[in-house]
NUMIPA-91915 format. One record per residue (C-alpha): residue number from 1; residue in three letters; chain; x, y, z. Coordinates in pm, 1 decimal. Example, Ala and Ser with C-alpha at 12.3 -4.5 7.8 and 13.67 -1.06 7.14 Angstrom:
BEGIN
{pt 1, 'ala', 'A', {1230.0, -450.0, 780.0}}
{pt 2, 'ser', 'A', {1367.0, -106.0, 714.0}}
***
This chain:
BEGIN
{pt 1, 'unk', 'A', {1118.0, 1262.0, 11254.6}}
{pt 2, 'unk', 'A', {920.2, 1520.5, 11051.5}}
{pt 3, 'unk', 'A', {546.9, 1589.4, 11074.3}}
{pt 4, 'unk', 'A', {397.0, 1661.3, 10731.5}}
{pt 5, 'unk', 'A', {42.8, 1801.6, 10645.7}}
{pt 6, 'unk', 'A', {-62.5, 1635.1, 10323.7}}
{pt 7, 'unk', 'A', {-171.5, 1884.6, 10067.3}}
{pt 8, 'unk', 'A', {-214.3, 1674.4, 9751.0}}
{pt 9, 'unk', 'A', {-224.1, 1309.6, 9670.3}}
{pt 10, 'unk', 'A', {-163.3, 1145.1, 9330.8}}
{pt 11, 'unk', 'A', {-422.7, 889.4, 9226.5}}
{pt 12, 'unk', 'A', {-251.0, 625.0, 8991.9}}
{pt 13, 'unk', 'A', {-321.9, 290.5, 8830.9}}
{pt 14, 'unk', 'A', {-34.7, 139.6, 9035.9}}
{pt 15, 'unk', 'A', {-244.8, 176.0, 9350.4}}
{pt 16, 'unk', 'A', {-474.8, -100.8, 9196.9}}
{pt 17, 'unk', 'A', {-173.2, -331.3, 9157.9}}
{pt 18, 'unk', 'A', {-71.7, -267.7, 9519.7}}
{pt 19, 'unk', 'A', {-407.4, -416.3, 9623.4}}
{pt 20, 'unk', 'A', {-312.6, -769.5, 9487.4}}
{pt 21, 'unk', 'A', {-52.2, -1027.0, 9563.7}}
{pt 22, 'unk', 'A', {118.7, -972.2, 9223.6}}
{pt 23, 'unk', 'A', {486.8, -913.2, 9283.0}}
{pt 24, 'unk', 'A', {586.8, -539.8, 9222.7}}
{pt 25, 'unk', 'A', {847.4, -288.2, 9301.0}}
{pt 26, 'unk', 'A', {669.5, -211.3, 9635.4}}
{pt 27, 'unk', 'A', {500.8, -474.4, 9876.1}}
{pt 28, 'unk', 'A', {125.8, -498.9, 9854.7}}
{pt 29, 'unk', 'A', {-96.0, -299.2, 10084.1}}
{pt 30, 'unk', 'A', {-215.6, -521.6, 10361.2}}
{pt 31, 'unk', 'A', {-577.3, -547.6, 10484.4}}
{pt 32, 'unk', 'A', {-620.3, -266.5, 10731.2}}
{pt 33, 'unk', 'A', {-319.3, -58.8, 10608.0}}
{pt 34, 'unk', 'A', {-364.4, 293.4, 10488.6}}
{pt 35, 'unk', 'A', {-362.1, 330.3, 10104.8}}
{pt 36, 'unk', 'A', {-41.9, 499.8, 9993.1}}
{pt 37, 'unk', 'A', {46.6, 718.2, 9703.6}}
{pt 38, 'unk', 'A', {274.7, 995.6, 9580.9}}
{pt 39, 'unk', 'A', {192.6, 1317.8, 9759.4}}
{pt 40, 'unk', 'A', {304.8, 1679.9, 9836.8}}
{pt 41, 'unk', 'A', {286.8, 1821.3, 10181.6}}
{pt 42, 'unk', 'A', {411.0, 2097.9, 10412.9}}
{pt 43, 'unk', 'A', {648.5, 2028.9, 10701.8}}
{pt 44, 'unk', 'A', {476.4, 2135.0, 11027.9}}
{pt 45, 'unk', 'A', {736.9, 2018.5, 11272.4}}
{pt 46, 'unk', 'A', {1089.9, 1886.0, 11216.0}}
{pt 47, 'unk', 'A', {1347.3, 1705.4, 11438.1}}
{pt 48, 'unk', 'A', {1552.5, 1626.9, 11134.1}}
{pt 49, 'unk', 'A', {1820.0, 1872.3, 11030.0}}
{pt 50, 'unk', 'A', {1745.2, 1811.4, 10657.0}}
{pt 51, 'unk', 'A', {1411.0, 1959.0, 10678.0}}
{pt 52, 'unk', 'A', {1273.9, 2294.7, 10811.1}}
{pt 53, 'unk', 'A', {928.1, 2394.1, 10919.6}}
{pt 54, 'unk', 'A', {740.7, 2518.7, 10616.8}}
{pt 55, 'unk', 'A', {932.0, 2325.2, 10362.0}}
{pt 56, 'unk', 'A', {734.1, 2184.3, 10068.3}}
{pt 57, 'unk', 'A', {816.6, 1823.3, 10041.3}}
{pt 58, 'unk', 'A', {716.8, 1530.4, 9814.8}}
{pt 59, 'unk', 'A', {734.1, 1156.0, 9880.7}}
{pt 60, 'unk', 'A', {523.2, 850.4, 9944.6}}
{pt 61, 'unk', 'A', {231.9, 926.2, 10184.9}}
{pt 62, 'unk', 'A', {-83.5, 758.9, 10311.4}}
{pt 63, 'unk', 'A', {-428.1, 874.0, 10222.4}}
{pt 64, 'unk', 'A', {-476.8, 1066.6, 10528.4}}
{pt 65, 'unk', 'A', {-434.7, 1429.0, 10649.6}}
{pt 66, 'unk', 'A', {-81.8, 1391.0, 10800.6}}
{pt 67, 'unk', 'A', {230.9, 1180.6, 10757.2}}
{pt 68, 'unk', 'A', {515.4, 1111.0, 10998.6}}
{pt 69, 'unk', 'A', {845.0, 1044.0, 10835.8}}
{pt 70, 'unk', 'A', {1170.6, 935.7, 10990.1}}
{pt 71, 'unk', 'A', {1363.8, 1084.6, 10683.7}}
{pt 72, 'unk', 'A', {1542.3, 760.7, 10624.4}}
{pt 73, 'unk', 'A', {1568.4, 614.1, 10290.5}}
{pt 74, 'unk', 'A', {1265.0, 392.5, 10305.2}}
{pt 75, 'unk', 'A', {1035.6, 686.9, 10351.8}}
{pt 76, 'unk', 'A', {1250.1, 987.4, 10277.0}}
{pt 77, 'unk', 'A', {1094.2, 1313.9, 10133.7}}
{pt 78, 'unk', 'A', {1247.0, 1547.6, 9893.0}}
{pt 79, 'unk', 'A', {1221.8, 1926.0, 9945.3}}
{pt 80, 'unk', 'A', {1094.1, 2099.4, 9627.2}}
{pt 81, 'unk', 'A', {1093.2, 2462.3, 9535.0}}
{pt 82, 'unk', 'A', {761.9, 2647.9, 9583.6}}
{pt 83, 'unk', 'A', {780.0, 2830.8, 9234.0}}
{pt 84, 'unk', 'A', {519.2, 2642.4, 9032.0}}
{pt 85, 'unk', 'A', {165.4, 2527.7, 9096.3}}
{pt 86, 'unk', 'A', {179.6, 2253.6, 9337.4}}
{pt 87, 'unk', 'A', {-24.3, 2004.2, 9129.5}}
{pt 88, 'unk', 'A', {226.5, 2056.0, 8845.7}}
{pt 89, 'unk', 'A', {514.7, 1930.3, 9078.0}}
{pt 90, 'unk', 'A', {300.5, 1607.6, 9135.8}}
{pt 91, 'unk', 'A', {204.2, 1527.8, 8775.8}}
{pt 92, 'unk', 'A', {413.8, 1671.4, 8491.0}}
{pt 93, 'unk', 'A', {719.8, 1735.6, 8704.0}}
{pt 94, 'unk', 'A', {633.9, 1442.2, 8944.0}}
{pt 95, 'unk', 'A', {667.8, 1071.7, 8915.5}}
{pt 96, 'unk', 'A', {448.0, 1029.8, 8602.7}}
{pt 97, 'unk', 'A', {635.9, 1299.2, 8423.3}}
{pt 98, 'unk', 'A', {974.8, 1173.1, 8515.1}}
{pt 99, 'unk', 'A', {873.5, 812.4, 8414.8}}
{pt 100, 'unk', 'A', {761.4, 941.9, 8082.2}}
{pt 101, 'unk', 'A', {1082.2, 1145.1, 8023.8}}
{pt 102, 'unk', 'A', {1347.2, 887.0, 8124.7}}
{pt 103, 'unk', 'A', {1136.1, 578.8, 7994.7}}
{pt 104, 'unk', 'A', {1103.2, 737.0, 7644.8}}
{pt 105, 'unk', 'A', {1444.7, 904.3, 7614.7}}
{pt 106, 'unk', 'A', {1668.0, 652.5, 7795.1}}
{pt 107, 'unk', 'A', {1496.3, 330.8, 7685.4}}
{pt 108, 'unk', 'A', {1304.1, 424.4, 7389.9}}
{pt 109, 'unk', 'A', {1573.9, 644.2, 7246.7}}
{pt 110, 'unk', 'A', {1351.6, 803.5, 6974.1}}
{pt 111, 'unk', 'A', {1511.4, 972.0, 6669.4}}
{pt 112, 'unk', 'A', {1358.9, 1233.4, 6444.2}}
{pt 113, 'unk', 'A', {1151.7, 1080.7, 6180.2}}
{pt 114, 'unk', 'A', {1093.6, 753.9, 6367.2}}
{pt 115, 'unk', 'A', {728.8, 623.6, 6431.6}}
{pt 116, 'unk', 'A', {645.6, 614.3, 6812.8}}
{pt 117, 'unk', 'A', {333.0, 437.7, 6921.5}}
{pt 118, 'unk', 'A', {201.6, 500.9, 7288.7}}
{pt 119, 'unk', 'A', {-71.9, 296.3, 7450.6}}
{pt 120, 'unk', 'A', {-280.3, 467.0, 7722.4}}
{pt 121, 'unk', 'A', {-189.4, 775.6, 7545.8}}
{pt 122, 'unk', 'A', {-453.1, 991.7, 7721.2}}
{pt 123, 'unk', 'A', {-314.4, 888.4, 8069.0}}
{pt 124, 'unk', 'A', {-90.9, 1099.2, 8296.3}}
{pt 125, 'unk', 'A', {233.7, 914.2, 8169.5}}
{pt 126, 'unk', 'A', {123.9, 835.1, 7814.7}}
{pt 127, 'unk', 'A', {18.4, 1191.3, 7738.3}}
{pt 128, 'unk', 'A', {365.4, 1323.4, 7840.3}}
{pt 129, 'unk', 'A', {540.4, 1052.0, 7651.1}}
{pt 130, 'unk', 'A', {339.7, 1140.0, 7330.1}}
{pt 131, 'unk', 'A', {419.2, 1523.3, 7353.0}}
{pt 132, 'unk', 'A', {791.3, 1450.5, 7426.4}}
{pt 133, 'unk', 'A', {807.0, 1231.9, 7116.5}}
{pt 134, 'unk', 'A', {656.1, 1513.7, 6914.0}}
{pt 135, 'unk', 'A', {907.2, 1753.9, 7038.9}}
{pt 136, 'unk', 'A', {1173.7, 1506.3, 6917.8}}
{pt 137, 'unk', 'A', {1036.2, 1518.7, 6573.5}}
{pt 138, 'unk', 'A', {880.9, 1178.0, 6558.9}}
{pt 139, 'unk', 'A', {557.3, 1052.8, 6393.5}}
{pt 140, 'unk', 'A', {350.0, 989.8, 6704.7}}
{pt 141, 'unk', 'A', {54.0, 744.1, 6716.1}}
{pt 142, 'unk', 'A', {-162.3, 748.2, 7028.8}}
{pt 143, 'unk', 'A', {-392.4, 456.7, 7135.9}}
{pt 144, 'unk', 'A', {-670.8, 536.2, 7369.2}}
{pt 145, 'unk', 'A', {-1024.3, 436.3, 7438.6}}
{pt 146, 'unk', 'A', {-1333.4, 663.8, 7349.2}}
{pt 147, 'unk', 'A', {-1402.3, 953.2, 7141.2}}
{pt 148, 'unk', 'A', {-1334.3, 1215.9, 7412.6}}
{pt 149, 'unk', 'A', {-984.2, 1090.8, 7487.9}}
{pt 150, 'unk', 'A', {-899.4, 1063.9, 7129.9}}
{pt 151, 'unk', 'A', {-1022.2, 1414.8, 7056.7}}
{pt 152, 'unk', 'A', {-811.5, 1559.3, 7336.3}}
{pt 153, 'unk', 'A', {-499.3, 1365.3, 7200.8}}
{pt 154, 'unk', 'A', {-551.6, 1533.8, 6858.2}}
{pt 155, 'unk', 'A', {-562.0, 1863.7, 7031.7}}
{pt 156, 'unk', 'A', {-223.4, 1768.3, 7191.5}}
{pt 157, 'unk', 'A', {-82.7, 1753.0, 6838.6}}
{pt 158, 'unk', 'A', {-36.8, 1377.7, 6783.6}}
{pt 159, 'unk', 'A', {-13.4, 1273.8, 6419.4}}
{pt 160, 'unk', 'A', {-265.9, 992.2, 6444.7}}
{pt 161, 'unk', 'A', {-492.6, 844.1, 6721.6}}
{pt 162, 'unk', 'A', {-662.8, 507.1, 6731.1}}
{pt 163, 'unk', 'A', {-967.2, 435.8, 6944.6}}
{pt 164, 'unk', 'A', {-920.3, 74.1, 7045.4}}
{pt 165, 'unk', 'A', {-1286.2, 60.6, 7170.9}}
{pt 166, 'unk', 'A', {-1426.3, 146.9, 6831.0}}
{pt 167, 'unk', 'A', {-1171.6, 3.0, 6582.1}}
{pt 168, 'unk', 'A', {-948.9, -292.7, 6510.3}}
{pt 169, 'unk', 'A', {-598.7, -174.7, 6622.6}}
{pt 170, 'unk', 'A', {-444.7, -463.5, 6433.3}}
{pt 171, 'unk', 'A', {-595.2, -332.2, 6105.8}}
{pt 172, 'unk', 'A', {-554.1, 33.1, 6185.5}}
{pt 173, 'unk', 'A', {-179.8, 39.1, 6271.3}}
{pt 174, 'unk', 'A', {-54.0, -48.8, 5922.0}}
{pt 175, 'unk', 'A', {-260.5, 236.3, 5776.0}}
{pt 176, 'unk', 'A', {-91.6, 506.6, 6015.5}}
{pt 177, 'unk', 'A', {237.3, 333.8, 6067.6}}
{pt 178, 'unk', 'A', {301.5, 207.9, 5710.6}}
{pt 179, 'unk', 'A', {674.8, 202.9, 5759.3}}
{pt 180, 'unk', 'A', {643.2, 1.3, 6080.5}}
{pt 181, 'unk', 'A', {695.6, 93.1, 6451.6}}
{pt 182, 'unk', 'A', {1039.7, 194.9, 6583.6}}
{pt 183, 'unk', 'A', {934.1, 260.0, 6951.5}}
{pt 184, 'unk', 'A', {637.5, 129.8, 7141.4}}
{pt 185, 'unk', 'A', {574.7, 291.2, 7479.7}}
{pt 186, 'unk', 'A', {345.2, 25.5, 7651.3}}
{pt 187, 'unk', 'A', {124.7, 122.4, 7934.8}}
{pt 188, 'unk', 'A', {-144.9, -147.3, 7921.3}}
{pt 189, 'unk', 'A', {24.5, -487.7, 7832.4}}
{pt 190, 'unk', 'A', {-215.2, -781.3, 7755.7}}
{pt 191, 'unk', 'A', {-361.4, -831.1, 7399.0}}
{pt 192, 'unk', 'A', {-258.4, -482.2, 7280.1}}
{pt 193, 'unk', 'A', {110.4, -554.6, 7350.9}}
{pt 194, 'unk', 'A', {80.5, -862.1, 7143.7}}
{pt 195, 'unk', 'A', {-91.3, -673.4, 6863.1}}
{pt 196, 'unk', 'A', {177.9, -405.2, 6841.1}}
{pt 197, 'unk', 'A', {462.0, -659.3, 6849.3}}
{pt 198, 'unk', 'A', {342.4, -776.0, 6494.4}}
{pt 199, 'unk', 'A', {418.2, -432.1, 6360.6}}
{pt 200, 'unk', 'A', {769.6, -343.5, 6500.7}}
{pt 201, 'unk', 'A', {1055.9, -265.4, 6280.9}}
{pt 202, 'unk', 'A', {1410.1, -393.9, 6282.6}}
{pt 203, 'unk', 'A', {1593.7, -286.4, 6598.5}}
{pt 204, 'unk', 'A', {1272.1, -145.3, 6756.1}}
{pt 205, 'unk', 'A', {1252.2, -49.6, 7125.7}}
{pt 206, 'unk', 'A', {970.1, -151.8, 7350.9}}
{pt 207, 'unk', 'A', {935.2, 33.5, 7660.6}}
{pt 208, 'unk', 'A', {732.2, -162.4, 7927.3}}
{pt 209, 'unk', 'A', {576.2, 98.7, 8174.9}}
{pt 210, 'unk', 'A', {264.9, -65.1, 8286.6}}
{pt 211, 'unk', 'A', {-1.4, -327.8, 8236.2}}
{pt 212, 'unk', 'A', {-328.6, -165.5, 8338.1}}
{pt 213, 'unk', 'A', {-522.6, -398.5, 8119.4}}
{pt 214, 'unk', 'A', {-462.0, -682.7, 8384.5}}
{pt 215, 'unk', 'A', {-461.5, -485.2, 8703.5}}
{pt 216, 'unk', 'A', {-829.3, -572.3, 8783.3}}
{pt 217, 'unk', 'A', {-767.3, -942.4, 8718.5}}
{pt 218, 'unk', 'A', {-561.1, -985.4, 9030.6}}
{pt 219, 'unk', 'A', {-317.5, -1206.6, 8861.8}}
{pt 220, 'unk', 'A', {-50.5, -1187.1, 8601.7}}
{pt 221, 'unk', 'A', {-168.4, -1174.5, 8233.6}}
{pt 222, 'unk', 'A', {-43.4, -1437.6, 7989.6}}
{pt 223, 'unk', 'A', {259.4, -1317.9, 7805.1}}
{pt 224, 'unk', 'A', {246.4, -1225.7, 7420.9}}
{pt 225, 'unk', 'A', {237.7, -1533.0, 7202.4}}
{pt 226, 'unk', 'A', {452.6, -1357.4, 6943.8}}
{pt 227, 'unk', 'A', {746.6, -1269.5, 7169.3}}
{pt 228, 'unk', 'A', {958.9, -1447.9, 6901.0}}
{pt 229, 'unk', 'A', {913.8, -1133.0, 6684.0}}
{pt 230, 'unk', 'A', {1159.1, -958.3, 6915.8}}
{pt 231, 'unk', 'A', {1413.0, -1207.4, 6805.4}}
{pt 232, 'unk', 'A', {1315.1, -1181.0, 6431.1}}
{pt 233, 'unk', 'A', {1333.4, -795.9, 6440.4}}
{pt 234, 'unk', 'A', {1641.8, -789.7, 6668.3}}
{pt 235, 'unk', 'A', {1432.0, -563.4, 6887.0}}
{pt 236, 'unk', 'A', {1477.6, -477.2, 7264.9}}
{pt 237, 'unk', 'A', {1210.6, -492.9, 7527.7}}
{pt 238, 'unk', 'A', {1281.9, -327.0, 7856.5}}
{pt 239, 'unk', 'A', {1109.3, -212.9, 8167.4}}
***
């Protein structure tokens, strides 16, 4: 076992999903259980040869001051180098950043000159996706809600930003993606997914990362009615 003092916790949309009975990659948090999240902590005591006192580690922790881990696969922690600001290791270089990196590059496979649309673009994962897509030479369109988030995305260098709260996304997309959409990185699901599917190109790639628009509902949202467009455009949708 190892005793860890929790230093930082990551607050993410997935925690809301864990509070429902909707099937996910981890079981729901039961009534009376401690809320869990990704975290970074310092090893205080270790009876495990893989860990030493003072090690900085990251893994799944409870929202509490300390964590006891067996070091086995189901609750193992990874030792991380103490060379960067700790919050950076939890966000950009943590789960959200890794999700963005591999989700976009392995599944989305963007190519220079292609159009990439990102929903939830001002979020922890979406903002990293959008900036990686820019580095890859893509035309990047971010979808977010509210003037403040949209202004921040423009400062991040995105080519176009659509405020879904104050505009009609279905009408705006053809204006800024007049050649269609090659990659859609979806963080929200719901009606917005259906809207974007109308505008995908031949051989488009749709990356399903989240469905935050339905997390508060406590039940699975209806699927997009135009799923047939994946067939028509010979596109691929993958989680």
